[in-house]
KOLMIDO-449541 format. One line per field, with one value per residue (C-alpha): x, y, z; residue number from 0. Coordinates in nm, 4 decimals, always signed. Example, Ala and Ser with C-alpha at 12.3 -4.5 7.8 and 13.67 -1.06 7.14 Angstrom:
BEGIN
px = +1.2300,+1.3670
py = -0.4500,-0.1060
pz = +0.7800,+0.7140
num = 0,1
***
This chain:
BEGIN
px = +1.2451,+1.6151,+1.6877,+1.5032,+1.7192,+2.0374,+1.9284,+1.8550,+2.1901,+2.3710,+2.1790,+2.2530,+2.6245,+2.6178,+2.4214,+2.7202,+2.9345,+2.6662,+2.6352,+3.0113,+3.0201,+2.7356,+2.9084,+3.2339,+3.0539,+2.8872,+3.2151,+3.3858,+3.1007,+3.1311,+3.5046,+3.4562,+3.2063,+3.4451,+3.7278,+3.5104,+3.4055,+3.7654,+3.8711,+3.5937,+3.7005,+4.0599,+3.9307,+3.7178,+4.0130,+4.2381,+3.9771,+3.9626,+3.6796,+3.7190,+3.6129,+3.4049,+3.3625,+3.0268,+3.1834,+2.8835,+2.5413,+2.3786,+2.6203,+2.5780,+2.1987,+2.2238,+2.4635,+2.2044,+1.9455,+2.1529,+2.1556,+2.4743,+2.7459,+2.5656,+2.6303,+2.3853,+2.3876,+2.3731,+2.2939,+2.4807,+2.3833,+2.5169,+2.7332,+2.6603,+2.8481,+2.8539,+2.8129,+2.8946,+2.7886,+2.9923,+2.8437,+3.0262,+3.4011,+3.4818,+3.1508,+3.1908,+3.0653,+3.2787,+3.2156,+3.3432,+3.2894,+3.1640,+3.5294,+3.6120,+3.3150,+3.4186,+3.7743,+3.6386,+3.4372,+3.7419,+3.9601,+3.7048,+3.6750,+4.0538,+4.0748,+3.8021,+3.9858,+4.3163,+4.1476,+3.9924,+4.3250,+4.5001,+4.2314,+4.2559,+4.6332,+4.6060,+4.3565,+4.6064,+4.9330,+4.9809,+5.1555,+5.0876,+4.7113,+4.5432,+4.2002,+4.1476,+4.1409,+3.8042,+3.6388,+3.3961,+3.2429,+2.8883,+2.6899,+2.9258,+2.6855,+2.6420,+2.9542,+3.1940,+3.5101,+3.7908,+4.1528,+4.0674,+3.7777,+3.4996
py = -1.8571,-1.9306,-1.5743,-1.4327,-1.6500,-1.5279,-1.1639,-1.2174,-1.3829,-1.0994,-0.8435,-1.0412,-1.0333,-0.6602,-0.5628,-0.5843,-0.3866,-0.1181,-0.1057,-0.0694,+0.2039,+0.3911,+0.3714,+0.4960,+0.7958,+0.8727,+0.8474,+1.0752,+1.3239,+1.3183,+1.3692,+1.6684,+1.8170,+1.7478,+1.9210,+2.2232,+2.2521,+2.2127,+2.4946,+2.7158,+2.6402,+2.7339,+3.0603,+3.1282,+3.0733,+3.2955,+3.5732,+3.5611,+3.3198,+3.0940,+2.7293,+2.6206,+2.2425,+2.0808,+1.8786,+1.8536,+1.7005,+2.0441,+2.1985,+1.9031,+1.9398,+2.3148,+2.2618,+2.0381,+2.3164,+2.5602,+2.5481,+2.3616,+2.5405,+2.8742,+3.2039,+3.3124,+3.6533,+3.6683,+4.0185,+4.1007,+4.4443,+4.6980,+4.4457,+4.1440,+3.8169,+3.5746,+3.2032,+2.9209,+2.5681,+2.2696,+1.9397,+1.7509,+1.8051,+1.9502,+1.9165,+2.2742,+2.6275,+2.9042,+3.2410,+3.5721,+3.9445,+4.1785,+4.2547,+3.8841,+3.8350,+4.1364,+3.9983,+3.6573,+3.8190,+4.0193,+3.7081,+3.5109,+3.7930,+3.8135,+3.4359,+3.4401,+3.7180,+3.5297,+3.2130,+3.4046,+3.5644,+3.2280,+3.0715,+3.3584,+3.3260,+2.9515,+2.9910,+3.1734,+3.0189,+2.7630,+2.9297,+2.6270,+2.6636,+2.7766,+2.9227,+2.9638,+2.5870,+2.5853,+2.7968,+3.0832,+3.1337,+3.2602,+3.4138,+3.6958,+3.9727,+4.1956,+4.3047,+4.0812,+4.0120,+3.8283,+3.8116,+3.5400,+3.7290,+3.5507
pz = +1.9449,+1.9337,+1.8129,+2.1144,+2.3425,+2.1700,+2.2101,+2.5791,+2.6421,+2.4631,+2.6702,+2.9851,+2.9053,+2.8317,+3.1426,+3.3820,+3.1380,+3.1131,+3.4917,+3.5374,+3.2721,+3.4401,+3.7781,+3.6255,+3.4758,+3.8082,+3.9971,+3.7447,+3.7828,+4.1611,+4.1417,+3.9168,+4.1620,+4.4484,+4.2621,+4.1883,+4.5516,+4.6686,+4.4333,+4.5700,+4.9275,+4.8457,+4.6985,+5.0064,+5.2392,+5.0268,+5.0450,+5.4249,+5.5017,+5.8050,+5.8082,+6.1053,+6.1243,+6.1887,+6.4686,+6.6995,+6.6343,+6.6614,+6.4082,+6.1702,+6.1854,+6.1247,+5.8315,+5.6644,+5.6843,+5.4783,+5.0977,+5.0033,+4.8074,+4.8041,+4.9762,+5.2430,+5.4067,+5.7858,+5.9145,+6.2340,+6.3591,+6.1127,+5.9275,+5.7137,+5.7345,+5.4453,+5.5028,+5.2624,+5.3624,+5.2415,+5.3525,+5.0739,+5.1112,+5.4524,+5.6358,+5.7489,+5.7262,+5.5768,+5.7406,+5.6097,+5.6406,+5.3708,+5.2928,+5.2596,+5.0259,+4.8148,+4.7965,+4.6930,+4.4110,+4.2956,+4.3002,+4.0967,+3.8426,+3.8092,+3.7674,+3.5009,+3.3142,+3.3379,+3.2091,+2.9196,+2.8294,+2.8408,+2.6208,+2.3727,+2.3577,+2.3047,+2.0211,+1.8037,+1.9214,+1.6410,+1.3439,+1.1223,+1.1595,+0.8387,+0.9023,+0.5299,+0.4830,+0.6602,+0.3935,+0.4480,+0.7911,+0.8184,+1.0976,+1.1935,+1.1046,+0.8009,+0.6217,+0.8158,+0.6233,+0.7921,+0.6853,+0.4320,+0.2698,+0.4526
num = 0,1,2,3,4,5,6,7,8,9,10,11,12,13,14,15,16,17,18,19,20,21,22,23,24,25,26,27,28,29,30,31,32,33,34,35,36,37,38,39,40,41,42,43,44,45,46,47,48,49,50,51,52,53,54,55,56,57,58,59,60,61,62,63,64,65,66,67,68,69,70,71,72,73,74,75,76,77,78,79,80,81,82,83,84,85,86,87,88,89,90,91,92,93,94,95,96,97,98,99,100,101,102,103,104,105,106,107,108,109,110,111,112,113,114,115,116,117,118,119,120,121,122,123,124,125,126,127,128,129,130,131,132,133,134,135,136,137,138,139,140,141,142,143,144,145,146,147,148,149
***
């Protein structure tokens, strides 16, 4: 009986710590999402999108009806406008032309390529690294032989 009481008191003491840890993880996750959305908004603006604030009750209600953080096409006669709803960071709608959307896609592709090139350069930038110390590597397909005879 006394052991059960000790276990409960230990769990009671750990509960606030667990709650604080869970909140910290959630806050960190939200901040990461906020940073990602902010980056996307910067990219949209650079590509030629215009932010239109949801500064009236009607606009705010309409903003809530759009899928958040996704592109939506809005046909306008013979052209198509692209709309990106952000209820999280700016509480606004980003609107751009087909040209702005194409520029956004090009910019994102260039950024992805630059990130990949930087990562590749960083992988092999340490001259003291000895891949051979890790032994043979499997799973590279038939006949694969690396510099160290893997």
